[in-house]
SEFIZA-3560 file (N, C-alpha, C; in Angstrom, 3 decimals):
REM SEFIZA-3560
<numar><xx>0.846</xx><yy>-1.179</yy><zz>0.000</zz><atom>N</atom></numar>
<numar><xx>0.000</xx><yy>0.000</yy><zz>0.000</zz><atom>CA</atom></numar>
<numar><xx>0.892</xx><yy>1.242</yy><zz>0.000</zz><atom>C</atom></numar>
<numar><xx>0.600</xx><yy>2.222</yy><zz>-0.856</zz><atom>N</atom></numar>
<numar><xx>1.412</xx><yy>3.446</yy><zz>-0.885</zz><atom>CA</atom></numar>
<numar><xx>1.290</xx><yy>4.227</yy><zz>0.413</zz><atom>C</atom></numar>
<numar><xx>2.379</xx><yy>4.845</yy><zz>0.806</zz><atom>N</atom></numar>
<numar><xx>2.369</xx><yy>5.658</yy><zz>2.012</zz><atom>CA</atom></numar>
<numar><xx>2.164</xx><yy>7.120</yy><zz>1.641</zz><atom>C</atom></numar>
<numar><xx>1.468</xx><yy>7.814</yy><zz>2.502</zz><atom>N</atom></numar>
<numar><xx>1.289</xx><yy>9.252</yy><zz>2.325</zz><atom>CA</atom></numar>
<numar><xx>2.540</xx><yy>9.927</yy><zz>2.859</zz><atom>C</atom></numar>
<numar><xx>3.163</xx><yy>10.725</yy><zz>2.004</zz><atom>N</atom></numar>
<numar><xx>4.390</xx><yy>11.388</yy><zz>2.429</zz><atom>CA</atom></numar>
<numar><xx>4.120</xx><yy>12.605</yy><zz>3.286</zz><atom>C</atom></numar>
<numar><xx>3.037</xx><yy>13.278</yy><zz>3.010</zz><atom>N</atom></numar>
<numar><xx>2.656</xx><yy>14.415</yy><zz>3.846</zz><atom>CA</atom></numar>
<numar><xx>1.148</xx><yy>14.556</yy><zz>3.806</zz><atom>C</atom></numar>
<numar><xx>0.633</xx><yy>15.093</yy><zz>4.848</zz><atom>N</atom></numar>
<numar><xx>-0.805</xx><yy>15.318</yy><zz>4.901</zz><atom>CA</atom></numar>
<numar><xx>-1.051</xx><yy>16.797</yy><zz>5.158</zz><atom>C</atom></numar>
<numar><xx>-1.945</xx><yy>17.350</yy><zz>4.417</zz><atom>N</atom></numar>
<numar><xx>-2.317</xx><yy>18.753</yy><zz>4.547</zz><atom>CA</atom></numar>
<numar><xx>-3.830</xx><yy>18.845</yy><zz>4.473</zz><atom>C</atom></numar>
<numar><xx>-4.383</xx><yy>19.757</yy><zz>5.211</zz><atom>N</atom></numar>
<numar><xx>-5.810</xx><yy>20.008</yy><zz>5.126</zz><atom>CA</atom></numar>
<numar><xx>-6.055</xx><yy>20.902</yy><zz>3.923</zz><atom>C</atom></numar>
<numar><xx>-6.953</xx><yy>20.461</yy><zz>3.055</zz><atom>N</atom></numar>
<numar><xx>-7.264</xx><yy>21.224</yy><zz>1.850</zz><atom>CA</atom></numar>
<numar><xx>-8.654</xx><yy>21.831</yy><zz>1.973</zz><atom>C</atom></numar>
<numar><xx>-8.777</xx><yy>23.044</yy><zz>1.488</zz><atom>N</atom></numar>
<numar><xx>-10.092</xx><yy>23.664</yy><zz>1.397</zz><atom>CA</atom></numar>
<numar><xx>-10.799</xx><yy>23.114</yy><zz>0.165</zz><atom>C</atom></numar>
<numar><xx>-12.061</xx><yy>23.448</yy><zz>0.026</zz><atom>N</atom></numar>
<numar><xx>-12.810</xx><yy>23.041</yy><zz>-1.161</zz><atom>CA</atom></numar>
<numar><xx>-12.128</xx><yy>23.575</yy><zz>-2.419</zz><atom>C</atom></numar>
<numar><xx>-11.693</xx><yy>24.831</yy><zz>-2.383</zz><atom>N</atom></numar>
<numar><xx>-11.033</xx><yy>25.430</yy><zz>-3.546</zz><atom>CA</atom></numar>
<numar><xx>-9.697</xx><yy>24.736</yy><zz>-3.827</zz><atom>C</atom></numar>
<numar><xx>-8.942</xx><yy>24.389</yy><zz>-2.776</zz><atom>N</atom></numar>
<numar><xx>-7.689</xx><yy>23.652</yy><zz>-2.972</zz><atom>CA</atom></numar>
<numar><xx>-7.955</xx><yy>22.345</yy><zz>-3.709</zz><atom>C</atom></numar>
<numar><xx>-8.999</xx><yy>21.653</yy><zz>-3.293</zz><atom>N</atom></numar>
<numar><xx>-9.356</xx><yy>20.379</yy><zz>-3.913</zz><atom>CA</atom></numar>
<numar><xx>-9.711</xx><yy>20.572</yy><zz>-5.381</zz><atom>C</atom></numar>
<numar><xx>-10.451</xx><yy>21.628</yy><zz>-5.691</zz><atom>N</atom></numar>
<numar><xx>-10.803</xx><yy>21.903</yy><zz>-7.084</zz><atom>CA</atom></numar>
<numar><xx>-9.566</xx><yy>22.176</yy><zz>-7.926</zz><atom>C</atom></numar>
<numar><xx>-8.628</xx><yy>22.927</yy><zz>-7.377</zz><atom>N</atom></numar>
<numar><xx>-7.400</xx><yy>23.233</yy><zz>-8.117</zz><atom>CA</atom></numar>
<numar><xx>-6.588</xx><yy>21.951</yy><zz>-8.330</zz><atom>C</atom></numar>
<numar><xx>-6.472</xx><yy>21.118</yy><zz>-7.313</zz><atom>N</atom></numar>
<numar><xx>-5.742</xx><yy>19.855</yy><zz>-7.459</zz><atom>CA</atom></numar>
<numar><xx>-6.399</xx><yy>18.985</yy><zz>-8.530</zz><atom>C</atom></numar>
<numar><xx>-7.718</xx><yy>18.918</yy><zz>-8.520</zz><atom>N</atom></numar>
<numar><xx>-8.423</xx><yy>18.114</yy><zz>-9.520</zz><atom>CA</atom></numar>
<numar><xx>-8.245</xx><yy>18.683</yy><zz>-10.927</zz><atom>C</atom></numar>
<numar><xx>-8.236</xx><yy>20.004</yy><zz>-11.052</zz><atom>N</atom></numar>
<numar><xx>-8.012</xx><yy>20.627</yy><zz>-12.357</zz><atom>CA</atom></numar>
<numar><xx>-6.599</xx><yy>20.315</yy><zz>-12.863</zz><atom>C</atom></numar>
<numar><xx>-5.628</xx><yy>20.368</yy><zz>-11.965</zz><atom>N</atom></numar>
<numar><xx>-4.250</xx><yy>20.039</yy><zz>-12.354</zz><atom>CA</atom></numar>
<numar><xx>-4.134</xx><yy>18.565</yy><zz>-12.731</zz><atom>C</atom></numar>
<numar><xx>-4.788</xx><yy>17.712</yy><zz>-11.972</zz><atom>N</atom></numar>
<numar><xx>-4.765</xx><yy>16.280</yy><zz>-12.263</zz><atom>CA</atom></numar>
<numar><xx>-5.396</xx><yy>15.997</yy><zz>-13.631</zz><atom>C</atom></numar>
<numar><xx>-6.476</xx><yy>16.677</yy><zz>-13.934</zz><atom>N</atom></numar>
<numar><xx>-7.121</xx><yy>16.502</yy><zz>-15.238</zz><atom>CA</atom></numar>
<numar><xx>-6.154</xx><yy>16.867</yy><zz>-16.363</zz><atom>C</atom></numar>
<numar><xx>-5.438</xx><yy>17.971</yy><zz>-16.192</zz><atom>N</atom></numar>
<numar><xx>-4.479</xx><yy>18.384</yy><zz>-17.217</zz><atom>CA</atom></numar>
<numar><xx>-3.405</xx><yy>17.316</yy><zz>-17.419</zz><atom>C</atom></numar>
<numar><xx>-2.986</xx><yy>16.664</yy><zz>-16.350</zz><atom>N</atom></numar>
<numar><xx>-2.017</xx><yy>15.574</yy><zz>-16.470</zz><atom>CA</atom></numar>
<numar><xx>-2.609</xx><yy>14.378</yy><zz>-17.200</zz><atom>C</atom></numar>
<numar><xx>-3.874</xx><yy>14.088</yy><zz>-16.923</zz><atom>N</atom></numar>
<numar><xx>-4.519</xx><yy>12.929</yy><zz>-17.535</zz><atom>CA</atom></numar>
<numar><xx>-4.719</xx><yy>13.080</yy><zz>-19.041</zz><atom>C</atom></numar>
<numar><xx>-4.994</xx><yy>14.302</yy><zz>-19.499</zz><atom>N</atom></numar>
<numar><xx>-5.262</xx><yy>14.499</yy><zz>-20.925</zz><atom>CA</atom></numar>
<numar><xx>-3.987</xx><yy>14.741</yy><zz>-21.740</zz><atom>C</atom></numar>
<numar><xx>-2.866</xx><yy>14.930</yy><zz>-21.063</zz><atom>N</atom></numar>
<numar><xx>-1.596</xx><yy>15.144</yy><zz>-21.768</zz><atom>CA</atom></numar>
<numar><xx>-1.044</xx><yy>13.806</yy><zz>-22.253</zz><atom>C</atom></numar>
<numar><xx>-0.329</xx><yy>13.829</yy><zz>-23.358</zz><atom>N</atom></numar>
<numar><xx>0.324</xx><yy>12.599</yy><zz>-23.818</zz><atom>CA</atom></numar>
<numar><xx>1.306</xx><yy>12.091</yy><zz>-22.757</zz><atom>C</atom></numar>
<numar><xx>1.401</xx><yy>10.779</yy><zz>-22.588</zz><atom>N</atom></numar>
<numar><xx>2.303</xx><yy>10.222</yy><zz>-21.576</zz><atom>CA</atom></numar>
<numar><xx>3.741</xx><yy>10.695</yy><zz>-21.760</zz><atom>C</atom></numar>
<numar><xx>4.353</xx><yy>11.070</yy><zz>-20.662</zz><atom>N</atom></numar>
<numar><xx>5.752</xx><yy>11.489</yy><zz>-20.679</zz><atom>CA</atom></numar>
<numar><xx>5.988</xx><yy>12.918</yy><zz>-21.110</zz><atom>C</atom></numar>
<numar><xx>4.947</xx><yy>13.616</yy><zz>-21.501</zz><atom>N</atom></numar>
<numar><xx>5.099</xx><yy>15.001</yy><zz>-21.954</zz><atom>CA</atom></numar>
<numar><xx>4.953</xx><yy>15.950</yy><zz>-20.773</zz><atom>C</atom></numar>
<numar><xx>5.753</xx><yy>16.993</yy><zz>-20.771</zz><atom>N</atom></numar>
<numar><xx>5.670</xx><yy>18.021</yy><zz>-19.743</zz><atom>CA</atom></numar>
<numar><xx>4.357</xx><yy>18.774</yy><zz>-19.918</zz><atom>C</atom></numar>
<numar><xx>3.690</xx><yy>19.057</yy><zz>-18.806</zz><atom>N</atom></numar>
<numar><xx>2.405</xx><yy>19.749</yy><zz>-18.853</zz><atom>CA</atom></numar>
<numar><xx>2.601</xx><yy>21.172</yy><zz>-18.366</zz><atom>C</atom></numar>
<numar><xx>2.186</xx><yy>22.127</yy><zz>-19.185</zz><atom>N</atom></numar>
<numar><xx>2.246</xx><yy>23.537</yy><zz>-18.810</zz><atom>CA</atom></numar>
<numar><xx>0.816</xx><yy>24.039</yy><zz>-18.671</zz><atom>C</atom></numar>
<numar><xx>0.516</xx><yy>24.537</yy><zz>-17.486</zz><atom>N</atom></numar>
<numar><xx>-0.822</xx><yy>25.018</yy><zz>-17.168</zz><atom>CA</atom></numar>
<numar><xx>-0.713</xx><yy>26.476</yy><zz>-16.759</zz><atom>C</atom></numar>
<numar><xx>-1.530</xx><yy>27.308</yy><zz>-17.363</zz><atom>N</atom></numar>
<numar><xx>-1.536</xx><yy>28.718</yy><zz>-16.991</zz><atom>CA</atom></numar>
<numar><xx>-2.538</xx><yy>28.976</yy><zz>-15.873</zz><atom>C</atom></numar>
<numar><xx>-2.152</xx><yy>29.850</yy><zz>-14.985</zz><atom>N</atom></numar>
<numar><xx>-3.007</xx><yy>30.211</yy><zz>-13.855</zz><atom>CA</atom></numar>
<numar><xx>-4.383</xx><yy>30.670</yy><zz>-14.330</zz><atom>C</atom></numar>
<numar><xx>-4.422</xx><yy>31.480</yy><zz>-15.373</zz><atom>N</atom></numar>
<numar><xx>-5.698</xx><yy>32.004</yy><zz>-15.876</zz><atom>CA</atom></numar>
<numar><xx>-6.612</xx><yy>30.896</yy><zz>-16.401</zz><atom>C</atom></numar>
<numar><xx>-6.028</xx><yy>29.826</yy><zz>-16.935</zz><atom>N</atom></numar>
<numar><xx>-6.838</xx><yy>28.695</yy><zz>-17.394</zz><atom>CA</atom></numar>
<numar><xx>-7.492</xx><yy>27.981</yy><zz>-16.221</zz><atom>C</atom></numar>
<numar><xx>-6.755</xx><yy>27.854</yy><zz>-15.134</zz><atom>N</atom></numar>
<numar><xx>-7.319</xx><yy>27.227</yy><zz>-13.933</zz><atom>CA</atom></numar>
<numar><xx>-8.424</xx><yy>28.109</yy><zz>-13.366</zz><atom>C</atom></numar>
<numar><xx>-8.187</xx><yy>29.414</yy><zz>-13.331</zz><atom>N</atom></numar>
<numar><xx>-9.202</xx><yy>30.348</yy><zz>-12.827</zz><atom>CA</atom></numar>
<numar><xx>-10.480</xx><yy>30.234</yy><zz>-13.659</zz><atom>C</atom></numar>
<numar><xx>-10.342</xx><yy>30.197</yy><zz>-14.973</zz><atom>N</atom></numar>
<numar><xx>-11.512</xx><yy>30.092</yy><zz>-15.851</zz><atom>CA</atom></numar>
<numar><xx>-12.276</xx><yy>28.794</yy><zz>-15.603</zz><atom>C</atom></numar>
<numar><xx>-11.555</xx><yy>27.736</yy><zz>-15.289</zz><atom>N</atom></numar>
<numar><xx>-12.190</xx><yy>26.458</yy><zz>-15.029</zz><atom>CA</atom></numar>
<numar><xx>-12.934</xx><yy>26.381</yy><zz>-13.709</zz><atom>C</atom></numar>
<numar><xx>-12.678</xx><yy>27.326</yy><zz>-12.825</zz><atom>N</atom></numar>
<numar><xx>-13.326</xx><yy>27.324</yy><zz>-11.512</zz><atom>CA</atom></numar>
<numar><xx>-14.683</xx><yy>28.020</yy><zz>-11.509</zz><atom>C</atom></numar>
<numar><xx>-15.000</xx><yy>28.733</yy><zz>-12.566</zz><atom>N</atom></numar>
<numar><xx>-16.232</xx><yy>29.529</yy><zz>-12.611</zz><atom>CA</atom></numar>
<numar><xx>-17.503</xx><yy>28.728</yy><zz>-12.307</zz><atom>C</atom></numar>
<numar><xx>-17.656</xx><yy>27.496</yy><zz>-12.782</zz><atom>N</atom></numar>
<numar><xx>-18.879</xx><yy>26.751</yy><zz>-12.460</zz><atom>CA</atom></numar>
<numar><xx>-19.045</xx><yy>26.469</yy><zz>-10.961</zz><atom>C</atom></numar>
<numar><xx>-17.977</xx><yy>26.556</yy><zz>-10.192</zz><atom>N</atom></numar>
<numar><xx>-18.034</xx><yy>26.260</yy><zz>-8.766</zz><atom>CA</atom></numar>
<numar><xx>-18.235</xx><yy>27.505</yy><zz>-7.912</zz><atom>C</atom></numar>
<numar><xx>-18.440</xx><yy>28.621</yy><zz>-8.560</zz><atom>N</atom></numar>
<numar><xx>-18.623</xx><yy>29.890</yy><zz>-7.847</zz><atom>CA</atom></numar>
<numar><xx>-19.830</xx><yy>29.827</yy><zz>-6.924</zz><atom>C</atom></numar>
<numar><xx>-20.855</xx><yy>29.171</yy><zz>-7.332</zz><atom>N</atom></numar>
<numar><xx>-22.055</xx><yy>29.067</yy><zz>-6.505</zz><atom>CA</atom></numar>
<numar><xx>-23.005</xx><yy>30.211</yy><zz>-6.777</zz><atom>C</atom></numar>
<numar><xx>-24.260</xx><yy>29.971</yy><zz>-6.543</zz><atom>N</atom></numar>
<numar><xx>-25.262</xx><yy>30.992</yy><zz>-6.861</zz><atom>CA</atom></numar>
<numar><xx>-25.248</xx><yy>32.165</yy><zz>-5.897</zz><atom>C</atom></numar>
<numar><xx>-24.633</xx><yy>31.993</yy><zz>-4.723</zz><atom>N</atom></numar>
<numar><xx>-24.602</xx><yy>33.091</yy><zz>-3.758</zz><atom>CA</atom></numar>
<numar><xx>-23.299</xx><yy>33.865</yy><zz>-3.801</zz><atom>C</atom></numar>
<numar><xx>-22.323</xx><yy>33.385</yy><zz>-4.523</zz><atom>N</atom></numar>
<numar><xx>-21.021</xx><yy>34.044</yy><zz>-4.567</zz><atom>CA</atom></numar>
<numar><xx>-21.027</xx><yy>35.121</yy><zz>-5.649</zz><atom>C</atom></numar>
<numar><xx>-21.402</xx><yy>36.307</yy><zz>-5.269</zz><atom>N</atom></numar>
<numar><xx>-21.439</xx><yy>37.406</yy><zz>-6.233</zz><atom>CA</atom></numar>
<numar><xx>-20.179</xx><yy>38.267</yy><zz>-6.152</zz><atom>C</atom></numar>
<numar><xx>-19.321</xx><yy>37.986</yy><zz>-5.190</zz><atom>N</atom></numar>
<numar><xx>-18.112</xx><yy>38.766</yy><zz>-4.985</zz><atom>CA</atom></numar>
<numar><xx>-16.984</xx><yy>38.184</yy><zz>-5.839</zz><atom>C</atom></numar>
<numar><xx>-16.767</xx><yy>38.757</yy><zz>-7.021</zz><atom>N</atom></numar>
<numar><xx>-15.727</xx><yy>38.269</yy><zz>-7.926</zz><atom>CA</atom></numar>
<numar><xx>-14.341</xx><yy>38.359</yy><zz>-7.302</zz><atom>C</atom></numar>
<numar><xx>-14.067</xx><yy>39.459</yy><zz>-6.611</zz><atom>N</atom></numar>
<numar><xx>-12.746</xx><yy>39.656</yy><zz>-6.012</zz><atom>CA</atom></numar>
<numar><xx>-12.474</xx><yy>38.615</yy><zz>-4.924</zz><atom>C</atom></numar>
<numar><xx>-13.468</xx><yy>38.322</yy><zz>-4.116</zz><atom>N</atom></numar>
<numar><xx>-13.293</xx><yy>37.323</yy><zz>-3.062</zz><atom>CA</atom></numar>
<numar><xx>-13.087</xx><yy>35.926</yy><zz>-3.632</zz><atom>C</atom></numar>
<numar><xx>-13.828</xx><yy>35.616</yy><zz>-4.687</zz><atom>N</atom></numar>
<numar><xx>-13.686</xx><yy>34.316</yy><zz>-5.337</zz><atom>CA</atom></numar>
<numar><xx>-12.290</xx><yy>34.175</yy><zz>-5.932</zz><atom>C</atom></numar>
<numar><xx>-11.852</xx><yy>35.214</yy><zz>-6.621</zz><atom>N</atom></numar>
<numar><xx>-10.508</xx><yy>35.208</yy><zz>-7.225</zz><atom>CA</atom></numar>
<numar><xx>-9.431</xx><yy>35.104</yy><zz>-6.145</zz><atom>C</atom></numar>
<numar><xx>-9.665</xx><yy>35.749</yy><zz>-5.004</zz><atom>N</atom></numar>
<numar><xx>-8.707</xx><yy>35.706</yy><zz>-3.898</zz><atom>CA</atom></numar>
<numar><xx>-8.566</xx><yy>34.275</yy><zz>-3.364</zz><atom>C</atom></numar>
<numar><xx>-9.666</xx><yy>33.546</yy><zz>-3.269</zz><atom>N</atom></numar>
<numar><xx>-9.609</xx><yy>32.153</yy><zz>-2.810</zz><atom>CA</atom></numar>
<numar><xx>-8.863</xx><yy>31.272</yy><zz>-3.816</zz><atom>C</atom></numar>
<numar><xx>-9.110</xx><yy>31.503</yy><zz>-5.099</zz><atom>N</atom></numar>
<numar><xx>-8.389</xx><yy>30.731</yy><zz>-6.120</zz><atom>CA</atom></numar>
<numar><xx>-6.895</xx><yy>31.044</yy><zz>-6.044</zz><atom>C</atom></numar>
<numar><xx>-6.551</xx><yy>32.310</yy><zz>-5.920</zz><atom>N</atom></numar>
<numar><xx>-5.140</xx><yy>32.696</yy><zz>-5.845</zz><atom>CA</atom></numar>
<numar><xx>-4.464</xx><yy>32.096</yy><zz>-4.620</zz><atom>C</atom></numar>
<numar><xx>-5.166</xx><yy>32.064</yy><zz>-3.488</zz><atom>N</atom></numar>
<numar><xx>-4.608</xx><yy>31.461</yy><zz>-2.271</zz><atom>CA</atom></numar>
<numar><xx>-4.349</xx><yy>29.969</yy><zz>-2.488</zz><atom>C</atom></numar>
<numar><xx>-5.263</xx><yy>29.298</yy><zz>-3.163</zz><atom>N</atom></numar>
<numar><xx>-5.074</xx><yy>27.878</yy><zz>-3.454</zz><atom>CA</atom></numar>
<numar><xx>-3.900</xx><yy>27.673</yy><zz>-4.404</zz><atom>C</atom></numar>
<numar><xx>-3.773</xx><yy>28.527</yy><zz>-5.405</zz><atom>N</atom></numar>
<numar><xx>-2.656</xx><yy>28.435</yy><zz>-6.354</zz><atom>CA</atom></numar>
<numar><xx>-1.325</xx><yy>28.601</yy><zz>-5.617</zz><atom>C</atom></numar>
<numar><xx>-1.276</xx><yy>29.570</yy><zz>-4.712</zz><atom>N</atom></numar>
<numar><xx>-0.052</xx><yy>29.789</yy><zz>-3.933</zz><atom>CA</atom></numar>
<numar><xx>0.260</xx><yy>28.580</yy><zz>-3.059</zz><atom>C</atom></numar>
<numar><xx>-0.760</xx><yy>27.938</yy><zz>-2.531</zz><atom>N</atom></numar>
<numar><xx>-0.563</xx><yy>26.732</yy><zz>-1.742</zz><atom>CA</atom></numar>
<numar><xx>0.004</xx><yy>25.617</yy><zz>-2.614</zz><atom>C</atom></numar>
<numar><xx>-0.463</xx><yy>25.513</yy><zz>-3.857</zz><atom>N</atom></numar>
<numar><xx>0.065</xx><yy>24.492</yy><zz>-4.768</zz><atom>CA</atom></numar>
<numar><xx>1.543</xx><yy>24.758</yy><zz>-5.067</zz><atom>C</atom></numar>
<numar><xx>1.919</xx><yy>26.028</yy><zz>-5.184</zz><atom>N</atom></numar>
<numar><xx>3.329</xx><yy>26.370</yy><zz>-5.387</zz><atom>CA</atom></numar>
<numar><xx>4.143</xx><yy>26.016</yy><zz>-4.148</zz><atom>C</atom></numar>
<numar><xx>3.599</xx><yy>26.304</yy><zz>-2.985</zz><atom>N</atom></numar>
<numar><xx>4.288</xx><yy>26.010</yy><zz>-1.723</zz><atom>CA</atom></numar>
<numar><xx>4.555</xx><yy>24.519</yy><zz>-1.592</zz><atom>C</atom></numar>
<numar><xx>3.615</xx><yy>23.686</yy><zz>-2.004</zz><atom>N</atom></numar>
<numar><xx>3.749</xx><yy>22.239</yy><zz>-1.902</zz><atom>CA</atom></numar>
<numar><xx>4.400</xx><yy>21.627</yy><zz>-3.145</zz><atom>C</atom></numar>
<numar><xx>4.912</xx><yy>22.467</yy><zz>-4.023</zz><atom>N</atom></numar>
<numar><xx>5.626</xx><yy>22.032</yy><zz>-5.233</zz><atom>CA</atom></numar>
<numar><xx>4.766</xx><yy>21.216</yy><zz>-6.191</zz><atom>C</atom></numar>
<numar><xx>3.488</xx><yy>21.502</yy><zz>-6.237</zz><atom>N</atom></numar>
<numar><xx>2.622</xx><yy>20.861</yy><zz>-7.225</zz><atom>CA</atom></numar>
<numar><xx>2.625</xx><yy>21.633</yy><zz>-8.528</zz><atom>C</atom></numar>
<numar><xx>2.961</xx><yy>22.910</yy><zz>-8.473</zz><atom>N</atom></numar>
<numar><xx>3.156</xx><yy>23.729</yy><zz>-9.664</zz><atom>CA</atom></numar>
<numar><xx>4.452</xx><yy>24.514</yy><zz>-9.486</zz><atom>C</atom></numar>
<numar><xx>5.086</xx><yy>24.819</yy><zz>-10.575</zz><atom>N</atom></numar>
<numar><xx>6.295</xx><yy>25.624</yy><zz>-10.534</zz><atom>CA</atom></numar>
<numar><xx>6.379</xx><yy>26.458</yy><zz>-11.793</zz><atom>C</atom></numar>
<numar><xx>7.124</xx><yy>27.556</yy><zz>-11.744</zz><atom>N</atom></numar>
<numar><xx>7.245</xx><yy>28.410</yy><zz>-12.934</zz><atom>CA</atom></numar>
<numar><xx>7.923</xx><yy>27.660</yy><zz>-14.085</zz><atom>C</atom></numar>
<numar><xx>7.523</xx><yy>28.007</yy><zz>-15.294</zz><atom>N</atom></numar>
<numar><xx>8.129</xx><yy>27.410</yy><zz>-16.487</zz><atom>CA</atom></numar>
<numar><xx>8.755</xx><yy>28.511</yy><zz>-17.336</zz><atom>C</atom></numar>
<numar><xx>9.843</xx><yy>28.173</yy><zz>-17.992</zz><atom>N</atom></numar>
<numar><xx>10.517</xx><yy>29.120</yy><zz>-18.886</zz><atom>CA</atom></numar>
<numar><xx>9.747</xx><yy>29.280</yy><zz>-20.194</zz><atom>C</atom></numar>
<numar><xx>8.959</xx><yy>28.270</yy><zz>-20.530</zz><atom>N</atom></numar>
<numar><xx>8.229</xx><yy>28.239</yy><zz>-21.790</zz><atom>CA</atom></numar>
<numar><xx>6.828</xx><yy>28.815</yy><zz>-21.580</zz><atom>C</atom></numar>
<numar><xx>6.407</xx><yy>29.765</yy><zz>-22.408</zz><atom>N</atom></numar>
<numar><xx>5.031</xx><yy>30.239</yy><zz>-22.261</zz><atom>CA</atom></numar>
<numar><xx>4.039</xx><yy>29.127</yy><zz>-22.614</zz><atom>C</atom></numar>
<numar><xx>2.916</xx><yy>29.101</yy><zz>-21.873</zz><atom>N</atom></numar>
<numar><xx>1.922</xx><yy>28.061</yy><zz>-22.079</zz><atom>CA</atom></numar>
<numar><xx>1.142</xx><yy>28.285</yy><zz>-23.308</zz><atom>C</atom></numar>
//
């Protein structure tokens, strides 16, 4: 059984970002480097905004916080190549 190397509590938005990144890995050809732009992930989160979330700035702030968390945990890193 695989061991968990680290455990972190994820918010709902963190989970959505991880799933979006995982999807990008799944649709990429095997062995190919995957380049994902932050704005593409943000655009993909719009359906999860919810009917009561009318605050665009607050929603974007939560997505940005999740993106920064992904960078902190080395799930995303800067690329020299534009996406």
